N, C-alpha and C positions, 0 to 999 in steps of 0.2 A: 116190784117193790111194794112195801106195805102201803095200803090205802086206808085212810081213816074210816072207821065205821061211825054209826050215829052217836055213840058214846064219846068217841074221840072228838068229833066235830062239835058236839054240844059243849064239851069242856073248854075247847079253844074259844068258841064264840062267847061263852060266859066270861072268860078271862078278858076278852076284848071289851065287853060291856062294863066290867068292873073297872078296868083301867081307864076307860073313857070318863067314868064318873070321878075317879081319882084325879085325872088330869084337869077336869073342869073345876074341881074344888081347889086344886093348887093354883090354877090361873086366876081364880076368883079371890085368892088370898085366904081361903078357908083352911088350907093345909100349909104348914111351914116347910121350908127346904129340908129340915131334918126329918120331918114326917114323910115327905114325898120321896126322899132318896131311896129307902129300901123298896118302895113300891115301884119306882121306875127301874131300878136295877134288876129286879126279878122279871121285868118285861124287856130287858135288853137295852135299856136306854142309858147312855153315859153322857156326862158333860165333858166335852173335849176342848181343845185349845181355841177353836174358832166357832164351832157349832155343835149341837148335839149329835151324837153318833148312835145309830141303831144297829145292834148286832142281831142278825136273823139266824135262827137255828136251822142247820141242814143235818138232820139226824143221820149219824154215821156216814155223812158225806154223800148222800144219794138224793138226786133230784129227778123229777119227771120234766119232760120238755115243757109242759104247760106251766110248771112252777118256775122254771128258768125264764120263761116269757113274762111271768108276773114280776119277777125280780127286775127284768129289763124295764118293764112299765113303771115300776116304782123309781128306778134310777132316773128315768127320763122325766117323770112327772114331779117327783119330790126332791130329787138330789141334783147333781150336776152332770147327769148322763152316764154315770159309771158306778160300779160297785167294787169292793175290795175283798177277794177271797183270802181267807186267813189260814194259818197253820192248825187251827182247830176245826178245819173243814166247814167253817161258817162263812157268811158274807156280811160285810159291814158297809153301811151307808154313812158317809162322813159329813154330809152337808145338809141334813134335814132340818126342818123347823119343828120346834117343840109342839107347836099348835097342831101340826099335821100327824103326829105320831099315832094317835088313836085311829085315824083314817087309814094310815099305812097298815097297822095291825089288822084292821078289818079286811083290807084287800088281801093280805097274806092268808087270812083264815079262809078266804074263798077257795084257795087251792091247797088247803091242808098244810100251810106253813105258819110259823109263829116265832116269837122271840122269847118264849118262856124259858127261864133258867139259863140264859146265855150270859148272865152276869150275876153278881151278888154271891153271898156265902152259901152256896147250894151245890147240888150235883149238876155239873155243866153238861154240854153236848157230848155224847159219846163219839169216839172216833174208831174207825176200823180200816182194814185193808181195802184200798180203792179197787183192787183187782178181785174182790170177793165174789165167789160164785163162778169164776172163770179162770183163775190162776192155775197153771199146770201143777204147781207144788202144793195146792190146797188139800188139807186133810179133812177139815170140817168147815162148812160155810158158816161164817160168824154172824151173818146178817139177821137170821131169826132170833138169835140170842141177844144181839144188840137191840132189836125191837122189844123183846120181852123185858130187858133191863130198862129201856126207855119208859115203858109203861109202868114198871115198878117205881122208878125214880121220880117221875113227873108228879108234882104236887104232894110228894111224900111229907106228911105233917111233921115227922120227927126231924127231918133233915132240911127244912126250909131255912134255918138260921144256924148253919154250922160255924165252927170257929173261923174257917176260911173256905175259899172255893175248893171244889173237889172234882177231879177229872178221872175218867175211866176209859181205858182202851182195850179192845178185844181183837184177837187175830186167830186164825185157824190154819195157817200155812207153815211150810217148813222155814221160810224166810220171814222174819219179823219186818213188816213194812209199815208199822204204825207206832214204833217207839214204845213198846209195852212197858219197859222198865223205867221210863221217864214219866210215869203217871202215878197218881195217888193209889189207884188200883189198876194192875195190868192182868189181863186174863188171856191165857193161851189154851185154845181148845184142841183136844186130842181125841182121836176116834175111840169110841166105846164099843162094847159088845152089841148094844142096841144102836143101830144107825141114827136113831132119833135123839139119843142121849149121850153126848160126848163126855169125856173126862175133862176136868178143868185144872190147869196149873195156875196158881194164884200168886201174884207178886203184890207187895204193898210198900208204901212209903217212898215212892219215886217222885221226881219232879225236878224241873230246871229252876229258873229264876235266881233269886238272890243267893240261895244256898243250894247248888245243884247236887242231887243225890240220886243214885240209881236204886230202884226198888229192890227189896229183899224178898227171897222166896218164903212165902207164908205156908203154902201147902203145895206139895209136889203133885198131888192128885186129889180132886174132890169130885164125887159123882155129880152130874149135871142137876139131878133132882134136889141136891143140897145147896146149889149155888146161891140161891136167893136168901137162904138162912145165913150163909157165910157173909154175903154182902151186907145184910141187915146188921149182923153182929159187928163187922168191921166199922161200919158207920156209927153204930151205937157206942162202941168203945171210944172212937175218935171224938164223937160229940160230947161224951162225958169227961174225957181226960185231956182233950186238946186245949192248948193255951188260948185264953181270950184276953189276957192282959198285955200281950205284945204282938202287934200285927205281923212282925217279921219272924216270929217263932210259932205261928199259929197253924201252919200246915201239918198234915199228918206225918210227913217225912221227918219233922223235928221230934214228934212224939215217939215214933218208931226208933229214931236214932238215940233218943234220950234213955228209953227204958230197955231197948234191945228187942230184936224180933221175937226171941223166945218168950219174953215176958208179955209182949203184945199178943202173941199167939195164945198164951194161957188165958188172957182176958177174953179173947174172942171165943175160945173153946168154952169158957165158963158161961158166956151169954148164950151160945148155941145150946148148951145143955139146959139152961133155964128156959129157953123158948120151947125146946122139946118136951120138958117136964110139964109145961103149961099147955101143951097141945097147940102151940102157936108157930111151929116150924112152917116156913113158907115153901110150898111145893106146887109148882104149876101143874095142872092136870095134863095128861097126855093129849086130851082133846084140844086144849088151848095151844100146846106146842105145835100140834099138827095144823091147827088153824092158822097160826102165824107163819109157819114154814111154807104153807101153800102159797103165800104171797110172793115167795121167792123161787117159784118154779119157772125159771127163766126160759128154758128151751121150749116149753109149751107156748109161752107167750110170744117168743120170737118167731116161731113157725107160723103163728096166727098173723103176725104183723108183716113179715117179709114175704108177702105174696107177689109183690112187684118190686124188684130191685132197680136202682138207678142204672142207666146204661153204662157199660164198661168203658171208661175213658181210655182213649188211645194217646199215649204220651209221645212227644217228639223226641228225636235223638238227643237234643240239647237238654231235655228234662230228666232223662233217665238217671244220670249220675246223682242229681240232687234228690230225686225220689228214692233211689237205692240207699243213700246215706240216711235219709229219714226213716225208711222202713227198718233198717238195721238198728237204729238207735231208739226210735219212739214207738215202734210197733212190736207187740209181744203176742205170739200165738197162744190161743186159749187151749185148755185141755179138751174142748169140744172141737173136733176136726172141722176145718173150713172157716173158722171164725178167729178174729183177732181183737186184741185190746189196743187202743190207740191213745197215746198221751199227747195232749195239746198243751204245750208249754206256754205260760202266760208272760214270759220274761222277754220284754221288748225294750229297746233302747229309749223309746219315747215315752214310756210309762213306768209306773212303779210295779215291781213284781206282785202279781196277784190282782192287779187292776184289769177289769174287763168292761168295755163300754156296753151300753144298752143295745146298740146295733149288733155288736159282736155276740152278746148273749143270745139274741134272737137268731143269729146265723147258726150258732152252735146248737141251739134247740132244734133248728131245722135239720142240721146234720145228724143229730141223734135219732130223729124220726126217719130220715130217708136212708141212712147208712147203718144205723145200729138198732138198739132195742127200745128207743124212745126215752132212755135214761142217761143222765150225766153224773159222773162220779167226781167229787172234789177231793183232791189229795192233800195231805198235810204239807207237801212241798209247794202248795199254792198253785198247782196245775189243775187242769180238767182232763178227764179221760172218758172215752167212749168204749163200750164193750159190745160184743156180738156184731162186729163189722165183718161182712163177708170179705174174704181175702181178695176176690176178683174186683171188688169195688174200691180197694185202697187207692189206686191212682186217682180216681175222681175225688175222693175225700181229700187226699193230699193237695191236689190242685186248688180246691176251694179253701182249704185251711191256709195254704201258703199265701194266697192272695190277701188274707186278713192278718198275716203275721204269726199264725199258729203252726206253721209247717216247718219250723227250724229243727234240725236233727240235734237237739241239745239236751235231751233227757239225761239227768245225772252227770252232765259235764259242767264246765266252768260257767257257762251261760245260764244254767238252770239254778239261778241264785235265789235264795230265800231272803226276804226282808220284811220287817214290820213297818207300819206307817211312820213311826218315829216322831220327831219333834215337829214335823210339818202339820201333824194333827193331834197327837196324843199329849195330854197335859202331864203325863207321868215321865215322858221321855227326857233324857239328858242331852240328846243330840239328834240331829236330822239324819236319819238313816237312808232315806230315798236318794239324795244326791250321791252319797257314797256308793250305794248299790248301783246306780246308773254309771258312775265312773268306773266301777269294777267290771261291769258288763262291757263297757267300751274298751277296756284295756286288752281284752283277748279277742282275736279275730275268729270268725267261724272256721276259717281254714286250719287253725292250729288246735281246735278243740279235741279232735280225735288223737292227735299226737300227745297232748297233755293227759288224756285219759280221764277216768272217773275222778271228779273233783267237786266237792260241795263247798260253796262259800255262803255262809249264813250271817246276816247282819241284824243286830238288835239295837234299838235306840236307847235302851236302859236295861238295868239288871233284871227286869221282869221276864226277859228272854222270849218275847213273843216271836222273835226271828230264829229261835232255836240255835243260837250261836254256839252253845256248849257242845253240840254234836256235829257241827260243821267240820270238815277236814281243815278248813280255815274259818275260824270264827271271829267276828268283829263286833265289839261291844262299845257303844257310845258312853262316855263318862264326862262329867262336868268337872273341870279344873279351873277354879277361880272365875267362873262365869264363861269359860271358853269350852268349846266342844273338842274333845280328844277321843281317840279310838284305841281301845285295848285289843290285842290280837292273841288268839289261842290257836294252836294247831294240834292235830291228832284226834279230834272228836270224830265219832262215827255212829251211824245208825245200824240197824240189822241185829242179827243174833249176837254179835260181839259189840253191842252198844258201849261206847266209852265217852268220857268227858274230855274235852280238849284242855291243854295246859297253856297257861299264859307264857309268852316267850320273853317278855320284858316290858320296859316302859311304853307308855301309850304314844300314839302318833297323832299329828294333826290330820284333818280330813284330806288336805291336798297331798299328803304323803301316801295315802292308802293304795292308789294304783301302783306306785313303785314298790310298796311293801309286798303286795300280792304277786306282782311280777317277779320280784326277787325270790320269793318262796318257791314259785313255780320253776324259775330258771335254775335254782339250786337243785331241785329234784331232777330236772331234765339233764343236768350236767353230771349228777352223781348216781343216777339209777342204773341198776343192772338190767340185762335183757328181760323184758316181760314184766318188770316191776311197775306197780301203780304208785301214786304219790304216797299212800299210806304204807305200802310195802317198804319203800325207801326210807321213810321216816322211822318205821319200826326197826329197820336194820341199823340205821346210822344214829338214831336218837335225835333230839332237837338241836344239839349244839351247832352243827354246820349251818342249819337254817337260821338260827339266831345270829350267828357270827356274820353271815352274809347280809342280813337285814340291817344290822346296826353298824356295819363297816363304814367308817368315815362319817358317822352321824355325830354332830356335836351334842355331847351329853346335856348341855345347858338347855337344849330344846325340849327335853323330856322331863316330866315330873318323876318323882321317885317311884321305883317299882312298887315299893310297899304301899304307897298312896293309891296306886292303881289297883293293887290287890285288895285293898280295904273295901273297895266297892262290892266285891263278891263275898266278903266275909260275913 
């Protein structure tokens, strides 16, 4: 992975010193809350329901083992012993003290981590394919380009105070594993004539949240050497024309929707021409591209690391069935023969999805070094993954992972549930999402997961959609009805190349109804499916009517608010 050079390190340490002085002045009463707010936000610090929350950047979801150990140290020393991995491939600490935040940032800087631009109206953390560099269907490794974009976007003076937050996703595989069209800018990398310079398909104006919209195709193909001029132009047009008078209409998706993608493209093209005429087109040198790409020469690094592999574990007869199910579901063979990608799902009944304790982080860091390449990948499904695991060592890794609750064969099944922290932590939330997520996890037994088949259940505590409920096969959204928590349900959302937004099935439900609702949707599918059909296949064939009828059968209408009231939350 990319390691900071002296320039990177100096920038991060300078930011820590700057923030430490800002914090000192705020605590001394020299800065007011309104003055301090933008300063703390661009250092990842939120004011939550019970305590400050610090969101730490994990650029394109990639961590070294030493960095994960530092996160564990911070969780143990400054928080309540755990951290929360998010759908943005970041980690959040929910119980820190404001007075400790500068010290925490200093500790992060020691291992090349920071919280810069993880909040505020700026370019946020980039996300990419967690299987990058190893996936069998990969056409272009997106990681070098993610790093180049990270360097371009960090501290960019023109884009420090955008109309609203801005998110970019990049992938280079046949399958979209990063929700490219659900981002302000989505980039799909395609092979070019020069192996170092891919072609880039550019989507713009996507996003979930209050008004979910899928991104529009801006350019079917852009040469890689022109990518940064295109990015600069898109951000410039948005910064100039994006609305600042209405928080709810300030995202770029609203601008693109309002003027149309053709008119938006014309504005972008005009600014690109202006930059070219002034000799200011941004073109990274070949030398710089090669320098960054060299950091992602995984095979050379792996061969140097894996000189002594762990002893091959011998499984007992009673262990083989469970190991086989896990290998079939959570292990994916790499395109490099002999190696595997392993998904460690963080979804356990006793904790919130995405929560990992300090002790567990240290164990996973140890597994990454002993079994893999010393790196950990954070997925937007709130899981962790290890790459470059030798196939013969999988039984030993599984046995250790299973002992800590990370060895369940549940990847992309009903137990692989996504959830935001919700009202237990977030001041923006309308409802508590964690108890609902835990109830839904408990509703389905591990024994029935394979029979149900691929099924994503995504839970958000409010319309900001941090739980990505819009793209869940079953989406759950917390809404406030006269001071009470209710939950609106959508079905039919999906990720991948055929990304779609789910549709509301009807009036909202109380929290205690949600396990029954999910169970009824699943049992309707099981009763009506044709041989070989998935949940989505059956839904596409039959439409939502039979699912809706089953869910609301015998339900007193008086228990539910009007459907239009529930729909207004998303309008």
